[in-house]
C-alpha positions in Angstrom: 138.5 125.4 111.9 140.7 123.0 109.2 142.9 123.9 106.6 139.9 123.7 104.2 137.7 126.0 106.2 141.4 128.6 106.5 141.2 128.4 103.2 137.5 129.1 101.8 137.6 132.0 104.3 140.6 133.5 103.1 138.6 133.2 99.3 136.3 133.8 100.7 137.3 137.3 102.2 139.4 138.1 98.3 136.0 137.8 96.7 134.2 140.1 98.6 137.1 143.2 98.9 137.7 141.8 94.6 134.3 141.6 93.0 131.4 142.3 95.9 128.7 141.7 93.5 129.5 137.9 92.5 130.7 137.3 96.1 126.4 138.8 97.4 125.1 136.4 94.0 127.0 132.7 96.0 125.9 134.9 99.3 122.5 134.9 98.6 122.8 131.6 96.8 124.5 130.0 99.9 121.2 131.6 102.6 119.2 129.8 99.8 121.0 126.0 100.3 121.2 125.6 103.6 119.3 129.4 105.8 120.1 127.5 109.3 123.2 129.0 108.6 122.4 132.4 108.0 120.7 133.3 111.0 119.4 136.9 111.8 121.9 137.7 114.9 125.0 137.0 112.7 123.4 138.5 110.1 124.4 141.3 112.6 127.3 141.0 114.5 128.7 140.6 109.8 127.1 143.8 109.0 129.6 145.5 112.4 132.5 143.8 111.1 131.7 144.8 107.7 131.1 148.4 108.8 134.2 147.7 110.4 136.3 146.6 107.8 135.6 149.4 105.2 136.5 152.3 107.7 139.8 150.0 107.8 140.4 149.8 104.1 139.4 153.8 103.8 142.9 153.8 106.2 145.4 152.3 104.2 
Protein backbone atom coordinates (compact mmCIF):
# COMPACT_ATOMS: atom_id res chain seq x y z
CA UNK A 1 0.00 0.00 0.00
CA UNK A 2 1.30 3.44 -0.81
CA UNK A 3 1.76 6.21 1.71
CA UNK A 4 -1.25 8.00 0.19
CA UNK A 5 -3.42 4.91 0.66
CA UNK A 6 -2.29 4.60 4.27
CA UNK A 7 -2.99 8.29 4.92
CA UNK A 8 -6.45 8.05 3.40
CA UNK A 9 -7.16 4.93 5.43
CA UNK A 10 -6.14 6.64 8.66
CA UNK A 11 -8.29 9.68 7.84
CA UNK A 12 -11.29 7.45 7.12
CA UNK A 13 -10.83 5.58 10.40
CA UNK A 14 -10.66 8.87 12.31
CA UNK A 15 -13.75 10.15 10.50
CA UNK A 16 -15.63 6.93 11.25
CA UNK A 17 -14.79 7.30 14.94
CA UNK A 18 -15.30 11.07 15.26
CA UNK A 19 -18.22 11.67 12.88
CA UNK A 20 -19.98 8.41 12.02
CA UNK A 21 -22.87 10.12 10.20
CA UNK A 22 -20.57 11.91 7.77
CA UNK A 23 -18.59 8.71 7.32
CA UNK A 24 -21.75 6.78 6.41
CA UNK A 25 -22.76 9.42 3.85
CA UNK A 26 -19.28 9.42 2.34
CA UNK A 27 -19.29 5.63 2.09
CA UNK A 28 -22.76 5.61 0.49
CA UNK A 29 -21.53 8.05 -2.14
CA UNK A 30 -18.38 6.00 -2.73
CA UNK A 31 -20.45 2.82 -3.07
CA UNK A 32 -22.79 4.48 -5.56
CA UNK A 33 -19.87 5.75 -7.67
CA UNK A 34 -17.76 2.56 -7.37
CA UNK A 35 -20.05 -0.41 -6.69
CA UNK A 36 -17.33 -2.93 -7.57
CA UNK A 37 -15.37 -1.92 -4.50
CA UNK A 38 -18.21 -2.97 -2.22
CA UNK A 39 -18.91 -6.65 -2.69
CA UNK A 40 -21.22 -8.45 -0.28
CA UNK A 41 -18.63 -10.77 1.22
CA UNK A 42 -16.44 -7.76 1.98
CA UNK A 43 -19.43 -6.10 3.66
CA UNK A 44 -19.88 -9.09 5.97
CA UNK A 45 -16.20 -9.01 6.89
CA UNK A 46 -16.41 -5.29 7.61
CA UNK A 47 -19.46 -5.79 9.84
CA UNK A 48 -17.51 -8.28 11.92
CA UNK A 49 -14.55 -5.91 12.10
CA UNK A 50 -16.86 -3.06 13.14
CA UNK A 51 -18.34 -5.22 15.90
CA UNK A 52 -14.86 -6.15 17.12
CA UNK A 53 -13.78 -2.49 17.06
CA UNK A 54 -16.82 -1.47 19.11
CA UNK A 55 -15.95 -4.12 21.71
CA UNK A 56 -12.39 -2.83 21.88
CA UNK A 57 -13.58 0.80 22.18
CA UNK A 58 -15.82 -0.16 25.11
CA UNK A 59 -12.87 -1.79 26.87
CA UNK A 60 -10.82 1.42 26.62
